[in-house]
N, C-alpha and C positions, 0 to 999 in steps of 0.2 A: 596311190594318192600321197602327195608330199605333205608332211606334217608342218603346220605353221610354227615358226619359232617365236616364242613370247619375248617381250622386252624385259631385259634384266636391269635396266638403268636404275640405280639406287634402290633395287628391290632387296627384300629379304628372301634368300634362297633356302629352301628346305630340301634336304637330300637324305635318303635312306630307304632301304627296301630289300627286295628279294623275298623276304618273308614278312608276315604280319607283325612279328616281334620288332622289326626295325621300322616298318611303315607306319603303324598306328601311333607310336610316340611322335613321329614327325607330323602326323595329322593333328594330334593334340596340341603340339606347339604352334602349328599354323593357326588353329582355331583361337588359341589364346592371343597370338600376335594380331590377328584380324580384329579382335575385340579391343585391343590396346592401341593399335596404330591403324585406324580405319583408312587413312589416306595413303598408306604405304603399300606398294605392290608386293605380293607374296607369290613366289614362283617355285614350283617343284621341279627337281631334276632326278631322274631315276632310270631304271633299266626296263627295256621292253619286255624282258622275260619274267620279271618279278611280279609280285602281287600288285605293285604300283602300275604295271602295264595293263592290268585288268581293271583296276579301280579308278585311276585318275581320269581316263576318258569319260567316265560316267559321273564325274564330279565337276564342280565349277572352278576348281583351281587351275590357273594357267600352268602349263607344264611342258617339259621337254624330256622325251624318252629316248635313251641312247642304246645302241647295240653293243652291250657289254655283258659279260658273264663271269662267274666265279673263276678264280685262278688257283686257289689253294686246293690241294688234294686231287689234282687232275693228272692225267698221263702227260709226259713231256710234250707230245705233239699238241694235245688240247691246251696245255698250259701256254705254249708258244702262241697259239691262235688267240687265246684269251688275252694275253699280254699285248698282242698287236691291236685287238679291238679296244683295249683300255687306252693305249697310246693315242689311237685315232680319236677317241672320244674326248680325252683330255686336250688334245690339240684343237679340236673344234671349239670347246668351251673357252680356251685361252684366246682364240681369235675373236669370239663373240664378246668376251668380257674386257678386252682391251679397249673396245669402243663403247660398251655398255656395262660399266663397272657396277657390280652389286654393292649394296650397303654392307651386307654381312652374309655369311653362309653358316647354316647349322646342319651338322651331320648326325644321323642317329644310327649309323652302322649298316652293314651289309654291303655286298659287292656293288649294288646300285649307287652307293654314295661315293665310291672311289673317284670317278672322274671329277666331280665338283670339288671335293676336298683337295685333290691333288692340284687342280687348276688354281684354286684359291691360294694354296700354299705357294705355288710358283709365282703368282702375281702379287703377293703381299696383301690380298684381300682378307680382312678379319674373318676368322672362322672359329666356330665353337663345336665341340663334340658332346653328345650325350651317350654314355655307355651304361646301358640298363643292367647288364649281367654282372655276376660276381667275378667273372674273368673276362678281360678285354679281348676283342678279336684282333686279327692280324692288322687290319686297316687302322684301328685305333692306336695300336702300338706304333705304327709307322708315322702317323701324322700328329699324335698327341703332343710331342714336345714343342711344336710350333703353334698349337692352338691357343687362342686367347684364354680359354678356360675349358676344362673337361668336367662336365657335369656327370656325377656318378649316381647310379641308382642305389648302390649299396656301398657301405664303407669298406667292404673287403677288396674292392677294386683299386683303391688308392695306392697301397704299397706295390701293386703290380705295374703302376705307371709312374715310376719315381722321378722322371724328368718332366712330368706334366704338372700344370697348375690345376689341382683338382678341387672340386666342391661337391659334397654329398647333398643331393636334392631330392632323391627318390625318382621314381619312373613316371613320366607323364601319362595320364590317361585321357581318353577322349571326353569331350564336353558331356556326353551322355552319362558318364560315370561320376560327374561332379554334382551329385544330388544325394538326397536321402533314399535309402533302400529299405523295403519292407524286411523285417527280420525273418529268418528262416522259420522260427517257431510260429509265425502267423499263417504259414501256408497250410492248406487243407488238402485232403486226398482228392484226386490222384496226385501223389508226389512225383517229382521228376528227377531222374539222373541225367545230367547234361554231359555228353561225351564230346571232347574236343581233341582233335589230333593236330591242331595248328592249321594255318590258312591253306596249306597244301595237302592236309590229311596226313595220317600216319598208318601205314599198312599193318604194322604189328598190333596196334590198338584196334584197328578196324576188324582184323581177323579174330582177335580174341573176343571182341564184343559180339560178333556174329555167333561165335561158339557158346558164349556164356549167357547171352540175353534170354534165350528160351527158358533155361532153368531158373535164372534169377526172377524173371517176371511171372512164371507159373507159381513160384513159391511166395511171391509178394504181389498179390492182386491189386494193392493200392498204389503201385508204382508203374511208371512208364519211362521210356528212354527217348530223349531227343539227341540224335547223333550226327554231328557235323563231320562228315567223312572226307571232304575235299572233292573238287569237281571231277578229277580223273578217277578217284576211287569210287565215287558214286556210279560212274559209268561202268566200272568193272564189277561192282557188287550188286547193282539194283536187280539183277535177275536171280540172285541167290535167295533161298527161303529165309524168312525171319519172322519173329513173333509179331502179331498185330499191333502190340503196343510199343514196338521198336521202330521209331521214325528215323529214316535216313535222309539227310539233306546235304547238298554240296557246300553251302556256305550260309552263315547266319549274319545278316547285316546289322541287326539291332542286338548286339551281344549283351548290352546292359539289361534289356527286357528278358532275354533268355536266361541270364544268371539270376535275375530277381525272381523268376518263376520256378527256379530249381532249388531243391533241397540239398543236393550234393553235386559236385562237379568232378569229372574224371578227365584229366588233361595232361598234355606235355607240360614242361616247366619253363617255358619262355618267360622272360622277365615281364613282358607286357601283360601276359595272362596272370602272372602272380600279382601284379599291381592291381589288376581289375578284380581279382578274387578278394583282395584286401578291401578295395573300395566298396564292393558289394556285400562284404561280410559273409562270404560263402566258404564253407569248408570243402576240402578237395582230396582226391587221390591223385597224386602226381607221378607220372611215368616219365622220367627224364630221357631225352633222346641220347642214346649211347654214343653217337658220333658227333655230338655238338662240340664246336670248337672250344678247346681248352677245358672240356668237360663242364662248361658253364651251367648247363641245365641241371646236372646233378648237384652242383653247389647251390643253385637257386632253390631246388627242391628241399635240400637239407636245411636251408635257412628258414623256409616256410614251416618245415616240421619242427624246428627248434622253437618257433613261436607258437606251436600248438595248433597251427592252422591247416595242417596237411598230414596225410599218411603217404609215405613214399614206397612205391613198388617198382623195382628195377626189372628191366627186360632180362631175358636169359632163360636158363633151364626152368621148365614148369611155369613159365610166365602166365599163361591163361589161368591155371589153377590158383596161383598165388593172387592174381588180380581178382578172380571170382571170390576168393575167401575175404579179401579186404572189402570189396564192394558189398557183398552179402552181409557182412557183419555190421557195416555202417548203415545200410538200408534197413536192416531189421531193428537196429537200436537207434531210434530217432533222437534219443537224448544224447548219445555219443556224437552224432552228427552236429547237433546244435552246439554242444560244448566246443567242438573243433572249429566251428564257424567263426567264433570270436566277434568282437566289435567291429563294425564297419569303420574303416580308417579314412578320414578325410585326406584327400590327395592335394598337396600344395606344390607339386613339382613344376607345373607349367609356370606359375607365378614366380617361383624361386629362380627358374632359368631366365625368364624374361627380365626380371628385376636385375639380375646379375649381368645380362647382356647390355642393358642400358648403362649400368655403372662402368663396365669394362670399356665400352666404346667412348665414354667421356674421359677416360684416363689419358 
């Protein structure tokens, strides 16, 4: 089946994906743009292999999915193949956009954003970047100097992009997080620990939780665990024994509702998740991905801990034992968990980005 190509003429193009940390800020910006410019077409460009390849076909957004994959950290042979796919995807977009020129392109990072950002740069189409993390990725470093603006989720990223025109705006969150949340102290038993490994799951966290959950839950009869393990990991783990109050799911669509119903969150430290934790006012145990580009997850986690919103547990030697100690201490001491949650933080990132886009395009 041949995928229909959407019209790009005078459209606002959103591009970003591979992982939820890049895809969901793009969704948040698209939702804000739709509310602001109801007559303007909004089109997504992404990768078939990323989370956008699973999510966009089930949503109403016009989209084009391209056969691209990551380049960084691969063997020479796979890097050459990835580079060829990227060149082919960029060439396709350049042909399309010469006759159907977009109004502007917004990129939120990840390998799925590379074709659209590189095509926009080559054709002189105005493009903007949003860098959520404390350390910029390789793509952001490459294209940032030519961007009309680089919107930063954290102030720490600005000195790392010295040739870019940066503006700190925070990290966009989806419409569902732009509301008031029940405070954690209003929750009644059974309490919930929400476990998140990212949109693709996290094997180290999943294995540790299967080992720890029986002991934690037997000692804490007022608690249960809702565990987003990722589609592939659920298929691998669903036959393994686990505690009756340990629920394993592949993906959580309404993350705002899941966080609101939880007293504590255990998660990777992607910037989008950190922003959603702040918006919902939930305290967390953060386990940064050790292989994250430029170690940005560790930097994100430390920033959350410095604000008193998180406890950081690194992977490595005795990881399950250290994770169990941190989780058990917070689950037993509800006062400590509430103190760490902090005040829910109103998120203005979408409005700041779109205000700035309008201003920059008028220059």
